[in-house]
C-alpha positions in Angstrom: 1.8 -20.5 32.7 1.4 -23.4 30.0 4.5 -25.4 29.1 4.4 -23.9 25.4 4.4 -20.2 26.9 7.4 -21.0 29.2 9.3 -22.5 26.2 8.5 -19.5 24.0 9.5 -17.1 26.7 12.9 -18.7 27.2 13.5 -18.7 23.5 12.6 -15.0 23.1 14.5 -14.1 26.2 17.8 -15.7 24.9 17.4 -14.6 21.3 19.6 -11.9 19.8 16.9 -10.9 17.3 13.1 -10.8 16.9 11.4 -14.0 15.9 8.1 -14.3 14.0 5.6 -17.1 15.0 6.7 -19.2 11.9 10.3 -19.0 13.0 9.4 -20.1 16.3 7.4 -22.9 15.1 10.3 -24.1 12.9 12.6 -23.9 15.9 10.2 -26.1 18.0 9.9 -28.6 15.0 13.7 -28.8 14.6 14.0 -29.4 18.2 11.6 -32.2 18.4 13.2 -33.9 15.4 16.5 -34.1 17.1 15.3 -34.4 20.7 15.7 -37.8 22.7 13.6 -36.4 25.5 9.9 -37.0 25.0 9.1 -33.6 26.3 11.0 -32.0 23.4 9.4 -34.1 20.7 5.9 -33.4 21.9 6.0 -30.2 20.0 6.7 -31.6 16.5 3.2 -31.0 15.3 2.5 -27.9 17.2 0.1 -25.5 15.3 0.9 -21.9 14.3 -2.3 -20.7 15.9 -1.4 -22.2 19.3 1.9 -20.3 19.2 0.3 -17.1 18.3 -2.3 -17.6 21.0 0.7 -18.4 23.6 2.5 -15.3 22.7 -0.6 -13.0 23.0 -1.1 -14.6 26.4 2.6 -13.9 27.3 2.2 -10.3 26.3 -0.8 -9.6 28.2 0.8 -11.4 31.3 3.9 -9.2 31.1 1.7 -6.0 30.8 -0.1 -7.0 33.8 3.0 -7.6 35.8 4.2 -4.0 34.9 7.9 -4.9 34.9 10.7 -2.9 33.4 10.3 -4.8 30.2 7.6 -6.2 28.0 6.9 -8.5 25.2 6.2 -6.8 22.0 5.4 -7.6 18.4 6.9 -5.3 15.7 6.4 -6.0 12.0 5.3 -9.5 12.8 8.1 -10.6 15.0 8.2 -10.9 18.6 10.9 -9.6 21.1 11.4 -8.5 24.7 11.9 -4.6 24.9 12.5 -2.1 27.6 10.0 0.4 28.6 10.5 4.0 27.2 10.7 5.5 30.6 14.1 3.7 31.3 15.7 4.8 28.1 18.0 7.5 29.9 19.8 5.0 32.0 19.9 2.2 29.1 21.3 4.8 26.7 24.3 5.5 29.1 24.9 1.8 29.5 24.9 0.9 25.7 26.5 4.2 24.7 25.3 6.6 22.1 24.7 5.0 18.8 24.3 6.5 15.4 20.7 6.9 14.6 19.2 7.6 11.1 18.3 11.3 10.5 14.9 12.5 11.3 12.3 12.7 8.6 11.4 16.1 7.4 7.8 17.4 7.8 7.2 17.0 4.1 8.5 13.4 4.2 6.3 12.6 7.3 3.2 14.0 5.5 3.9 12.0 2.3 4.7 8.8 4.3 1.5 9.2 6.3 -0.6 9.4 2.9 1.2 6.3 1.6 0.7 4.4 4.8 -3.1 5.0 4.9 -3.8 5.1 1.2 -1.6 2.2 -0.2 -1.2 1.1 -2.9 -1.0 4.7 -4.3 0.6 6.4 -7.2 2.8 9.5 -7.0 0.0 11.5 -8.8 -2.4 10.5 -6.2 0.1 11.6 -3.5 0.4 14.9 -5.2 -3.4 15.4 -5.6 -3.7 14.9 -1.8 -0.8 17.0 -0.7 -1.2 19.6 -3.4 2.5 19.9 -4.3 5.2 17.7 -5.9 6.5 14.7 -4.0 9.4 13.7 -6.2 12.2 14.5 -3.8 10.6 13.3 -0.6 9.3 10.1 -2.3 12.9 9.4 -3.5 14.2 9.9 0.1 11.6 7.6 1.5 12.5 4.9 -1.0 16.3 5.2 -0.2 15.6 5.1 3.5 13.8 1.8 2.8 10.4 3.0 4.3 8.6 2.8 1.0 8.9 0.5 -2.1 7.2 -0.1 -5.3 4.5 -2.7 -5.2 3.0 -2.8 -8.4 1.5 -0.7 -11.4 -1.9 0.9 -11.5 -4.5 -0.4 -14.0 -4.9 2.9 -15.6 -3.6 4.6 -18.7 0.3 4.8 -18.5 0.5 2.1 -15.8 2.1 4.3 -13.2 4.0 2.6 -10.4 2.1 2.2 -7.1 3.9 2.7 -3.7 3.5 1.1 -0.4 5.3 0.8 3.0 7.9 -1.7 4.0 8.6 -3.9 7.0 11.1 -1.4 7.9 8.5 1.3 8.2 6.7 -0.9 10.9 10.1 -1.3 12.8 10.7 2.5 12.6 7.5 3.4 14.2 7.4 0.3 16.5 4.1 -1.1 15.0 2.8 -4.6 15.0 1.2 -4.3 11.5 -0.6 -1.7 9.5 -3.8 -2.4 11.3 -2.0 -0.9 14.4 -2.0 2.6 12.7 -3.9 5.2 14.7 -7.3 5.9 13.2 -7.3 8.4 10.5 -10.8 8.1 8.9 -10.7 11.7 7.4 -7.5 10.8 5.5 -9.0 7.6 4.4 -12.1 9.3 3.1 -10.3 12.1 1.3 -11.6 11.7 -2.4 -8.9 11.1 -5.0 -9.9 11.3 -8.7 -8.3 8.5 -10.5 -7.5 8.3 -14.3 -10.0 6.4 -16.3 -9.2 2.6 -16.4 -6.9 1.2 -19.1 -9.1 0.1 -22.0 -7.6 -2.5 -24.3 -10.5 -3.1 -26.6 -11.8 0.1 -27.5 -11.8 1.0 -31.3 -9.3 3.5 -32.3 -6.9 2.8 -29.3 -3.4 1.6 -29.9 -3.8 -1.0 -27.3 -6.7 -2.8 -29.0 -6.2 -5.9 -31.0 -5.6 -5.0 -34.8 -8.8 -6.7 -35.8 -10.6 -4.4 -33.5 -9.0 -1.1 -34.7 -11.6 0.7 -36.9 -11.6 4.1 -38.6 -14.6 6.5 -37.8 -17.1 6.5 -40.6 -18.3 9.9 -41.9 -21.9 10.8 -41.3 -23.7 12.5 -44.1 -24.9 16.1 -43.3 -28.7 16.0 -42.3 -31.0 17.4 -44.9 -33.0 20.4 -43.6 -36.6 20.0 -42.6 -39.3 21.0 -45.1 -40.1 24.8 -44.9 -36.9 25.7 -43.1 -36.3 29.4 -43.8 -32.6 29.0 -43.3 -32.4 26.4 -46.0 -30.8 27.9 -49.3 -33.3 27.9 -52.3 -33.1 25.1 -54.8 -31.4 25.9 -58.2 -33.8 26.6 -61.1 -34.5 23.6 -63.3 -33.1 23.8 -66.9 -36.8 23.4 -68.2 -38.1 26.5 -66.4 -37.8 29.8 -68.4 -35.5 32.5 -67.1 -37.2 35.5 -65.7 -36.6 39.1 -66.5 -33.7 39.6 -64.0 -32.0 36.3 -65.2 -31.9 37.3 -68.9 -29.0 39.1 -70.5 
């Protein structure tokens, strides 16, 4: 184990909350700036890549050791966690804690669609599920698992939704790339509205100088010899026939 790995292990073991690589680097730099010991000041210019590499090496070492705890990265932050098989004893030790209510099946289905297809609009969610998602979407937003992340560049500029860091913590995921493979869901076609045009003639969103009224096209003359064309009126110079006289 390298010196950097030992320092990071000690910090994470004593920390009361998960720490991201950037937070760990800030801690090392702050220690170096105030340290009188040359060993502490040696990490003043430590690179973020070196910290991330050391953390991954530590994670693999603890996995190989197969101890009752392991080093895990959840939502981009690192922490020591107990293995799930020891939960019954630890639950009694810590006491029962109030846990958030379980998500309903419709909420889980909608959350899955958002996680794999984000950024996504409400209409696109409903197109995939085939039912309205107003209620479950509001629940997911209130629970902090989903948030608005922008507007779609289509007519009406509907809100787009995506998952939050709390979503990663809720499911114990390192990042979105850690989601299980769902190629079928990713490939499911979704018909998107036409893009928001801002310079087409006749649209209210077009600049005034580009707004034009459609011009009327004169009716086409019938081709010569067309049997359906009405007969031409008689000329005033032609004499009236017997059926045309009084």
